[in-house]
N, C-alpha and C positions, 0 to 999 in steps of 0.2 A: 815823246812825252805827252801824257794825258793832262787836260784841264781838269779841274775840279770837278767840272760837270760832266765830262766823259768819264771820269771816274766814277762818279754816282750812277751814272747809266749802265756801267759794266758792273754795277751793285759792290764795287770795291773788291774784286775778285782777282784782280791784277795789279801789280805794281806799277803806279803811274809813271815812273821812269823806264824800266827795262821790259814790262809786260809778264815778268815772271808770277807764278800762283804759288811761289815758295815764300811765305810771307809769315811773321810772328806776330801777334798783337798781345799787349800787355794788359793789365787788368783794367777792367772798364769802370771809368770814373763818373758817377752820376751828379748831375746838376741842374736845379731849376728847368724841369721838361725838357731835359736833354743829357747826353752822356757825350763822352769822348775818350778816345782809345790810342796809344801810341802804338805805332805799327813799324816794323823792319823788314824791309826784303832781306832774304839769306842769300839771294844771287848777287845783287848789287849793292847790297849795303846802304841803300836809301832809306831814309825814316820820315816820317809825317804824322799827323793826328786824323784819325777818324773822327768825324761828328755825327751824333745820332741825335734825332727828336723824336718826343713822343706823339705816338699816332693813336694812343688809346690802350683799352685793354681788352682782353679775353678772359672766359673760364672762371668768373667770379663765382666763389663759393661763400656765400653769406653764413658764419659761423656764429654769429653774435647771438646771445641769448634773447630769447622771445620775452615780451613784456606784457 
């Protein structure tokens, strides 16, 4: 079983229980500078919550009217 830190180091690509890549995530819920997502492993049936944190933005297009 992977620790939370090991799961993070593997970029969340593998089930922390069985190591499978066959996982499904629910809708991402955003909140105060972060987000969370319920994930279920299709191989072993384990479930957990992935946590995300805001790291900035890219590709900003300013379409505000000029004054």
